VORO-571393 format. One line per 2 residues: number of its first residue (from 1); their letters; for each residue x, y, z of N, C-alpha, C, O. Coordinates in steps of 0.05 Angstrom, whole numbers, plus 32768, in hexadecimal, padded with zeros to 4 digits. Example, Ala and Ser with C-alpha at 12.3 -4.5 7.8 and 13.67 -1.06 7.14 Angstrom:
1> as> 8108:7F8E:809C:80F6:7FA6:809C:8108:7FBE:809C:811D:7FBE:80A9 ~ 8101:7FD3:808E:8111:7FEB:808F:8102:8001:809D:810C:8017:80A1
//
This chain:
1> xx> 808F:8379:7FE8:808F:8361:7FD2:80A0:834A:7FD6:809A:8334:7FCD ~ 80B3:834F:7FE3:80C6:8337:7FE9:80BA:8327:8000:80BF:830F:7FFF
3> xx> 80AE:832F:8010:80A0:8323:8028:808B:830F:801B:808A:82F7:8021 ~ 8078:831E:8009:8065:8309:8002:806C:82F4:7FEC:805D:82E2:7FE7
5> xx> 8084:82F8:7FE0:8091:82E6:7FCA:809B:82D2:7FDF:8094:82BB:7FDA ~ 80AD:82D6:7FF8:80B3:82C1:8006:809D:82AF:8015:809F:8297:801A
7> xx> 8087:82C2:801A:8072:82B3:802B:8065:829C:8015:805F:8286:801D ~ 8062:82A5:7FFA:8056:8293:7FEA:8068:8281:7FE0:805C:826F:7FD4
9> xx> 8084:827E:7FE0:8098:8269:7FDF:8096:8256:7FF6:8096:823D:7FF2 ~ 8094:8262:800F:8090:824D:8024:807A:823F:8025:8079:8227:802A
11> xx> 8063:824F:801F:8048:8242:8019:8047:8227:8004:803B:8212:8008 ~ 8055:822C:7FF1:8056:821E:7FDA:8068:8203:7FE2:8061:81EC:7FDD
13> xx> 8080:820C:7FEF:808F:81F2:7FF7:807E:81DD:800C:807C:81C5:8009 ~ 8073:81EE:8020:8061:81DD:8034:804B:81CF:8024:8047:81B7:8029
15> xx> 803D:81D9:8013:8025:81CC:8007:8031:81B0:7FF6:8025:819B:7FF4 ~ 8049:81B6:7FE9:8058:81A0:7FD9:805F:8189:7FEA:8059:8172:7FE3
17> xx> 806C:818F:8003:8072:8179:8014:805E:816A:8022:805F:8152:8028 ~ 804C:817A:8027:802E:816C:8032:8020:815B:8020:8013:8148:8029
19> xx> 8023:8161:8004:8013:8154:7FF3:8022:813E:7FE8:8016:8131:7FD7 ~ 803D:8134:7FEE:804A:8120:7FE5:803C:8105:7FEB:8034:8100:8002
21> xx> 8038:80F3:7FD6:8033:80DC:7FDC:8044:80C6:7FE6:805B:80C4:7FDF ~ 8039:80B5:7FF8:8044:80A0:8005:8048:808A:7FEE:8036:8085:7FDD
23> xx> 8062:807D:7FF0:8067:8060:7FDE:8064:804C:7FF0:806E:804B:8006 ~ 8051:8034:7FE2:804F:801F:7FEF:8059:8008:7FDD:8058:8009:7FC5
25> xx> 8063:7FF2:7FEE:806E:7FDA:7FE1:8065:7FC1:7FEF:8064:7FC2:8008 ~ 805E:7FAE:7FE3:8052:7F94:7FF4:8060:7F7C:7FE1:8069:7F7E:7FCA
27> xx> 805F:7F68:7FF2:806C:7F4F:7FE1:8058:7F38:7FE8:8059:7F2C:7FFE ~ 8046:7F33:7FD6:8033:7F1B:7FDE:8040:7EFF:7FE2:8054:7EF8:7FD6
29> xx> 8033:7EF1:7FF3:8040:7ED5:7FFA:8042:7EC5:7FE1:8055:7EB6:7FDE ~ 802B:7EC6:7FCC:8028:7EBF:7FB5:8025:7ED1:7F9E:8013:7EE2:7F9D
31> xx> 8037:7ECF:7F8C:803C:7EE1:7F77:8023:7EF0:7F6C:8014:7EE3:7F5E ~ 801F:7F02:7F70:8009:7F14:7F61:8011:7F25:7F49:8027:7F31:7F47
33> xx> 7FFF:7F25:7F36:8006:7F36:7F1F:7FEC:7F47:7F14:7FD5:7F40:7F17 ~ 7FF4:7F5B:7F09:7FDC:7F6B:7EFE:7FD9:7F85:7F11:7FEB:7F8D:7F20
35> xx> 7FC2:7F91:7F10:7FBD:7FA8:7F1A:7FA4:7FAB:7F2B:7F8D:7FA7:7F22 ~ 7FA8:7FB1:7F45:7F90:7FB1:7F55:7F88:7FCE:7F5B:7F9B:7FDD:7F61
37> xx> 7F72:7FD7:7F5A:7F67:7FF0:7F67:7F57:7FED:7F80:7F41:7FE1:7F80 ~ 7F62:7FF6:7F96:7F56:7FF3:7FAE:7F56:800D:7FBA:7F5C:8022:7FAF
39> xx> 7F4E:800A:7FD6:7F4A:8027:7FE2:7F60:803D:7FDF:7F77:803B:7FE8 ~ 7F58:804F:7FD2:7F6B:8068:7FC9:7F87:805F:7FBF:7F9A:8070:7FC0
41> xx> 7F8B:8045:7FB4:7FA4:8045:7FA8:7F9F:8030:7F92:7F8F:801D:7F92 ~ 7FB1:8037:7F7D:7FB5:8020:7F69:7FD0:8010:7F6B:7FE6:801B:7F69
43> xx> 7FCA:7FF4:7F6E:7FE1:7FE3:7F75:7FED:7FD5:7F56:7FDF:7FC6:7F48 ~ 8004:7FDD:7F50:8012:7FCB:7F39:8021:7FB7:7F45:8034:7FBD:7F53
45> xx> 8017:7F9C:7F3F:8025:7F85:7F48:8035:7F75:7F33:8029:7F6C:7F1F ~ 804D:7F72:7F36:805C:7F60:7F26:8067:7F48:7F35:805F:7F43:7F4C
47> xx> 8079:7F3A:7F29:8081:7F1C:7F34:8087:7F1E:7F50:8080:7F0D:7F5F ~ 8097:7F35:7F5A:80A6:7F34:7F74:8093:7F49:7F87:8094:7F47:7F9F
49> xx> 8086:7F57:7F7E:807D:7F6E:7F91:8063:7F80:7F83:8061:7F82:7F6A ~ 8052:7F8B:7F95:803F:7F9C:7F8E:8045:7FB7:7F96:804B:7FBB:7FAE
51> xx> 8044:7FCC:7F83:804C:7FEA:7F8D:8033:7FF9:7F88:8021:7FF4:7F78 ~ 8036:8011:7F9A:801C:8025:7F95:8023:803D:7FA1:8034:803A:7FB3
53> xx> 801B:8057:7F9C:801B:806B:7FAA:8004:8078:7FAC:7FF2:8075:7F9C ~ 8001:808C:7FC5:7FEA:8097:7FCC:7FEE:80B0:7FDF:8003:80B2:7FEB
55> xx> 7FDC:80C1:7FE3:7FDD:80D7:7FF5:7FD3:80CD:800F:7FDC:80D8:8023 ~ 7FBE:80B7:8013:7FB6:80AD:802A:7FCA:80A1:8037:7FDD:8096:802C
57> xx> 7FC7:80A4:8055:7FDA:809C:8069:7FD0:8089:807D:7FD3:808D:8095 ~ 7FC0:8071:8071:7FB7:805F:807E:7FC7:8044:8078:7FBB:8035:806A
59> xx> 7FDB:803F:807E:7FE6:8028:8074:7FDC:800A:807C:7FE2:7FF7:806E ~ 7FCE:8008:8092:7FC5:7FEC:8097:7FA9:7FEC:8088:7F9F:7FD6:8080
61> xx> 7F9F:7FFF:8084:7F83:7FFD:8071:7F8B:7FF6:8054:7F7D:7FE8:8046 ~ 7FA2:8000:804D:7FAA:7FFE:8031:7FB3:7FE0:802C:7FAB:7FD3:8019
63> xx> 7FC5:7FD7:8043:7FCE:7FBA:8041:7FB6:7FA6:8042:7FB7:7F90:8037 ~ 7FA1:7FB0:804F:7F8C:7F9D:8055:7F7D:7F99:803A:7F75:7F84:8031
65> xx> 7F7B:7FB3:802E:7F6C:7FAF:8014:7F7B:7FA3:8000:7F6E:7F97:7FEF ~ 7F96:7FA4:7FFD:7FA5:7F95:7FEE:7FA4:7F79:7FF3:7FA1:7F69:7FE0
67> xx> 7FA5:7F70:800D:7FA6:7F57:8017:7F8E:7F46:8009:7F91:7F31:7FFD ~ 7F73:7F55:800F:7F5C:7F4D:8003:7F60:7F44:7FE7:7F58:7F2E:7FDF
69> xx> 7F6E:7F55:7FD5:7F6E:7F4C:7FB7:7F85:7F3A:7FAF:7F80:7F29:7F9E ~ 7F9E:7F3C:7FB9:7FB3:7F2F:7FB5:7FBD:7F17:7FC7:7FD0:7F08:7FC1
71> xx> 7FB0:7F15:7FDC:7FB4:7F00:7FF1:7FC7:7F08:8007:7FCE:7F20:800B ~ 7FCF:7EF3:8017:7FE2:7EF7:802B:7FFD:7F06:8024:800C:7EFC:8013
73> xx> 8004:7F1D:8031:801C:7F28:802C:8034:7F22:803D:8031:7F20:8056 ~ 804A:7F20:8033:8066:7F19:8041:8070:7F31:804E:807C:7F31:8064
75> xx> 806C:7F44:8042:8077:7F62:8048:8065:7F7B:8041:8055:7F79:802E ~ 8067:7F8E:804E:8056:7FA8:8045:8067:7FC0:804E:8068:7FC4:8066
77> xx> 8072:7FCC:8041:8085:7FE1:8043:8079:7FFD:803B:806E:8000:8025 ~ 8079:8014:804E:8070:8030:8046:8080:8042:804A:8083:8049:8061
79> xx> 808D:804E:8035:80A2:8063:8033:80BC:8054:8041:80CA:8061:8051 ~ 80C2:8039:803B:80DC:8032:8043:80D5:8023:805E:80E5:8013:8065
81> xx> 80C0:8027:806F:80BE:801B:808C:80AB:8006:8086:8095:800B:807B ~ 80B2:7FED:808C:80A3:7FD5:808C:808D:7FD3:80A7:8094:7FDA:80BE
83> xx> 807A:7FCA:80A2:8067:7FC4:80B7:8073:7FB2:80CC:8084:7FA3:80C4 ~ 806D:7FB2:80E3:8077:7F9D:80F4:8067:7F87:80F0:8054:7F87:80E0
85> xx> 806E:7F73:8100:8064:7F58:8101:8046:7F59:8107:8035:7F4E:80F8 ~ 803F:7F67:811E:8022:7F67:8126:8014:7F75:8111:8000:7F69:810A
87> xx> 8019:7F89:8106:800E:7F9B:80F1:800A:7F8B:80DC:7FF4:7F8E:80D2 ~ 801B:7F76:80CF:801B:7F68:80B8:8007:7F52:80BF:7FF8:7F49:80AE
89> xx> 8007:7F49:80D7:7FF1:7F36:80DF:7FD5:7F3E:80DC:7FC5:7F30:80D2 ~ 7FD0:7F58:80E5:7FBA:7F61:80E5:7FAF:7F68:80C7:7F97:7F66:80C0
91> xx> 7FC6:7F70:80B4:7FBD:7F74:8097:7FB4:7F5C:808B:7FA1:7F5C:807C ~ 7FC6:7F3E:8094:7FC0:7F2D:8089:7FA5:7F21:808F:7F99:7F11:807F
93> xx> 7F9C:7F28:80A5:7F84:7F1D:80AD:7F6C:7F25:809A:7F55:7F1B:809D ~ 7F73:7F36:8089:7F5B:7F3D:8075:7F60:7F2F:8058:7F52:7F33:8044
95> xx> 7F75:7F20:8059:7F7E:7F0F:8040:7F69:7EFE:8036:7F5B:7EF2:8046 ~ 7F67:7EFC:8021:7F50:7EE7:8011:7F60:7ECD:8017:7F79:7ECB:8016
97> xx> 7F4C:7EB9:801C:7F56:7E9C:801F:7F61:7E93:8008:7F5B:7E9C:7FF2 ~ 7F72:7E82:800D:7F7F:7E77:7FEE:7F67:7E65:7FE4:7F57:7E5A:7FF3
99> xx> 7F66:7E64:7FC6:7F57:7E50:7FBE:7F5E:7E34:7FC0:7F75:7E2B:7FBD ~ 7F47:7E26:7FC6:7F4D:7E08:7FC7:7F34:7DFC:7FBB:7F1E:7E07:7FB9
101> xx> 7F3B:7DE2:7FB4:7F23:7DD4:7FA5:7F12:7DC6:7FBA:7F1A:7DBA:7FCE ~ 7EF8:7DCA:7FB3:7EE6:7DBC:7FC9:7EEB:7D9D:7FC8:7EE8:7D91:7FDE
103> xx> 7EF0:7D90:7FB3:7EF7:7D73:7FB1:7F0F:7D6C:7FC0:7F0F:7D55:7FCA ~ 7F25:7D7D:7FC2:7F3C:7D76:7FD0:7F37:7D72:7FED:7F42:7D61:7FFB
105> xx> 7F25:7D86:7FF7:7F20:7D85:8014:7F0D:7D6A:801F:7F07:7D65:8036 ~ 7F08:7D5B:800A:7EF6:7D43:8010:7F08:7D2A:8015:7EFE:7D14:8019
//
């Protein structure tokens, strides 16, 4: 009885730690506000940053999907670890282009 109880507890602890969601934080170059629902994550954006959490572990894909909606990002942090400059450049390649007036270009 004691063995089966210990085995069950060990399994429950393992399942809980494996299912913990990663937290994401990003700082858009231009302030974004509102809520974006993108690939596997809901982003809540305020004046300084966007925040979200998900079980998915594809930070670059999540970064790119946010950049498509919010524009260029100054930083992207996953569980306290910032993307490198090269990773952030790859992320920002997907950023939407800033809106410009067609008349201003002429």
